[in-house]
C-alpha positions as CSV (number, residue, x, y, z in Angstrom):
1,M,0.3,0.2,0.0
2,S,1.3,3.7,-1.1
3,T,1.9,6.0,1.9
4,I,0.5,9.4,1.4
5,F,4.3,10.8,0.6
6,K,4.4,8.2,-2.4
7,K,0.9,9.1,-3.6
8,I,2.6,12.9,-3.5
9,I,5.9,11.9,-5.6
10,D,3.3,9.9,-8.1
11,R,1.6,13.5,-8.2
12,Q,-1.9,11.3,-7.2
13,I,-2.4,13.8,-4.2
14,P,-1.5,17.5,-4.9
15,A,1.4,19.4,-2.6
16,D,3.1,23.0,-2.7
17,I,6.2,21.5,-4.3
18,V,9.3,23.8,-3.5
19,H,12.0,21.2,-5.0
20,E,12.2,18.5,-7.1
21,D,15.6,16.5,-8.7
22,D,16.0,13.0,-9.2
23,L,16.2,11.7,-5.8
24,C,14.2,13.6,-3.7
25,L,11.3,15.8,-3.9
26,A,10.4,18.6,-1.1
27,F,7.0,20.2,-0.4
28,R,5.0,22.7,2.1
29,D,3.9,20.5,5.3
30,I,-0.3,21.3,5.2
31,H,0.1,21.0,8.9
32,P,3.0,23.2,9.7
33,H,4.9,24.0,13.1
34,A,7.0,26.8,11.9
35,P,6.3,30.1,9.6
36,T,8.4,27.8,7.1
37,H,7.6,24.0,7.4
38,I,9.0,21.9,4.3
39,L,9.2,18.3,4.1
40,V,12.1,16.9,2.2
41,I,11.2,13.2,0.9
42,P,13.3,10.7,-1.4
43,K,12.0,9.2,-4.2
44,K,13.1,5.8,-3.0
45,E,10.6,4.4,-0.7
46,I,12.7,3.9,2.4
47,A,10.3,3.6,5.7
48,G,12.9,5.3,7.8
49,V,16.3,5.8,9.1
50,S,16.3,2.4,10.6
51,A,15.6,1.1,7.4
52,A,18.1,2.7,5.6
53,T,21.2,0.5,4.3
54,A,24.5,1.4,3.7
55,Q,23.7,1.8,0.1
56,D,21.2,4.8,1.3
57,S,23.8,6.7,2.5
58,V,24.5,9.3,-0.6
59,L,20.7,9.5,-0.5
60,L,20.6,10.6,3.0
61,G,23.5,13.2,2.5
62,H,21.6,14.3,-0.6
63,L,18.6,14.8,2.2
64,I,20.6,17.1,4.3
65,F,22.2,19.1,1.5
66,T,18.9,19.6,-0.1
67,A,17.5,20.6,3.0
68,G,20.1,23.2,3.1
69,Q,19.7,24.8,0.0
70,I,16.0,25.2,0.2
71,A,16.6,26.7,3.3
72,A,18.9,29.6,1.7
73,R,16.2,29.8,-0.7
74,E,13.7,30.8,1.7
75,G,15.7,33.4,3.4
76,L,16.1,31.3,6.4
77,S,19.4,33.2,7.1
78,N,18.8,33.6,11.1
79,G,18.6,29.7,11.4
80,Y,16.5,26.6,11.1
81,R,16.2,23.2,12.1
82,L,16.2,19.7,10.5
83,V,14.4,16.6,12.4
84,I,13.9,13.2,11.2
85,N,11.5,11.2,13.3
86,N,12.2,7.5,13.5
87,G,9.4,5.0,14.5
88,A,5.9,5.8,16.7
89,D,7.7,6.9,19.8
90,A,9.7,9.5,18.0
91,G,6.4,10.9,16.3
92,Q,6.8,9.6,13.2
93,S,3.5,9.5,11.4
94,V,4.4,8.1,7.9
95,D,6.4,5.5,7.1
96,H,8.5,7.1,4.4
97,L,11.8,8.5,5.3
98,H,11.4,12.3,5.7
99,V,13.1,15.5,7.1
100,H,11.2,18.6,8.5
101,L,12.7,21.8,7.6
102,L,11.7,24.1,10.4
103,G,12.3,28.0,10.4
104,G,10.8,31.7,10.3
105,R,10.9,31.9,14.0
106,A,12.6,31.1,17.2
107,L,12.9,27.5,17.9
108,G,12.8,26.5,21.5
109,W,14.8,23.6,23.2
110,P,14.1,21.1,24.1
111,P,11.7,20.3,21.3
112,G,9.3,18.0,23.0
């Protein structure tokens, strides 16, 4: 069964896409937790960080690098946070690896 993110990749569900390349897709979160809240997802279906393999290491680096490029384009010069949840206890609600890019305001610590 396809996740909602796979359906977005396949254009079965619309999204406010801000970046796409051969490896990943990035779009605005429909329930933002900050003024800027973008999800960066791999096009390859990986359930989470714990499901990634050594062969995925370049892809994982690409997600982080791409998030940084998007943050610069979004004008997040005062800072931003990248979050990757893994598993239900961490708050992962979609079983498709994704990086949350959060910014546009001061972000507290600890996060939750």
